[in-house]
C-alpha positions as a printed NumPy array, in Angstrom:
array([[ 69.61 ,  77.247,  39.847],
       [ 73.269,  76.936,  38.989],
       [ 75.992,  78.034,  41.415],
       [ 79.297,  79.673,  40.528],
       [ 82.165,  81.1  ,  42.533],
       [ 83.502,  84.534,  41.737],
       [ 86.584,  83.099,  40.042],
       [ 84.479,  80.685,  37.934],
       [ 82.21 ,  83.532,  36.941],
       [ 85.155,  85.76 ,  36.07 ],
       [ 86.866,  83.079,  33.972],
       [ 83.738,  82.012,  32.049],
       [ 81.509,  85.067,  32.136],
       [ 80.299,  84.762,  28.533],
       [ 79.261,  81.152,  29.103],
       [ 77.297,  82.045,  32.235],
       [ 75.629,  85.008,  30.509],
       [ 74.475,  82.731,  27.682],
       [ 72.832,  80.518,  30.308],
       [ 71.169,  83.544,  31.903],
       [ 69.942,  84.703,  28.495],
       [ 68.419,  81.231,  28.051],
       [ 66.476,  81.667,  31.3  ],
       [ 68.729,  80.098,  33.933],
       [ 69.532,  81.815,  37.219],
       [ 73.104,  81.846,  38.515],
       [ 73.826,  82.059,  42.245],
       [ 77.208,  83.705,  42.879],
       [ 79.164,  82.404,  45.868],
       [ 82.059,  83.938,  47.793],
       [ 83.713,  81.287,  49.962],
       [ 80.534,  79.174,  49.857],
       [ 78.4  ,  82.142,  50.937],
       [ 75.751,  83.366,  48.458],
       [ 76.34 ,  87.027,  47.65 ],
       [ 74.432,  87.658,  44.422],
       [ 71.979,  86.221,  41.954],
       [ 72.174,  86.801,  38.207],
       [ 68.91 ,  86.394,  36.348],
       [ 67.384,  87.426,  33.043],
       [ 65.769,  90.839,  32.848],
       [ 62.623,  91.398,  30.81 ],
       [ 63.395,  94.203,  28.302],
       [ 59.825,  95.522,  28.52 ],
       [ 60.285,  96.108,  32.25 ],
       [ 63.432,  98.152,  31.678],
       [ 61.7  , 100.366,  29.115],
       [ 58.76 , 100.995,  31.433],
       [ 61.048, 101.8  ,  34.382],
       [ 63.058, 104.22 ,  32.268],
       [ 59.933, 105.941,  30.975],
       [ 58.578, 106.271,  34.509],
       [ 61.856, 107.878,  35.66 ],
       [ 61.824, 110.315,  32.737],
       [ 58.21 , 111.267,  33.459],
       [ 58.96 , 111.788,  37.139],
       [ 61.901, 114.03 ,  36.267],
       [ 59.681, 116.046,  33.93 ],
       [ 61.797, 115.132,  30.889],
       [ 59.175, 113.121,  29.013],
       [ 55.449, 112.809,  28.659],
       [ 53.476, 109.821,  27.364],
       [ 51.47 , 110.259,  24.188],
       [ 47.793, 111.037,  24.595],
       [ 46.853, 109.36 ,  21.322],
       [ 48.452, 106.738,  19.07 ],
       [ 51.108, 107.818,  16.59 ],
       [ 49.822, 108.372,  13.064],
       [ 52.529, 107.521,  10.456],
       [ 50.784, 109.515,   7.721],
       [ 51.81 , 112.634,   9.676],
       [ 55.338, 112.096,   8.334],
       [ 54.084, 112.136,   4.744],
       [ 52.9  , 115.757,   4.94 ],
       [ 55.082, 118.273,   3.123],
       [ 56.753, 120.872,   5.34 ],
       [ 55.283, 124.355,   5.339],
       [ 56.866, 126.759,   2.88 ],
       [ 58.142, 130.122,   4.036],
       [ 56.634, 133.323,   2.626],
       [ 60.095, 134.875,   2.378],
       [ 63.672, 133.851,   3.038],
       [ 65.2  , 134.173,   6.486],
       [ 67.735, 136.663,   5.138],
       [ 64.993, 138.862,   3.662],
       [ 63.091, 138.794,   6.955],
       [ 66.237, 139.756,   8.896],
       [ 67.038, 142.635,   6.546],
       [ 63.454, 143.862,   6.751],
       [ 63.601, 143.851,  10.555],
       [ 66.821, 145.817,  10.513],
       [ 65.361, 148.368,   8.128],
       [ 62.296, 148.771,  10.366],
       [ 64.541, 149.213,  13.426],
       [ 63.133, 146.313,  15.4  ]])
């Protein structure tokens, strides 16, 4: 584990982040007292945490079955009449 003071970290942040990306852990010191640890985060963990938060908030729901790409190949349904014709018909019928 590498150690860095706040000023060292501030002056060479990109260099320290490259080390973290490579798997190293950086211990941040303030007047020789450890105050933080910077370590690599697994992207899969972040995605799962975010999905769990969205589910809990009722904003998302996990799929019940695997996605089927051929679904995108289907042609969209064609309308029996235009939207304008349907609107005019409704107005004529007084709905």
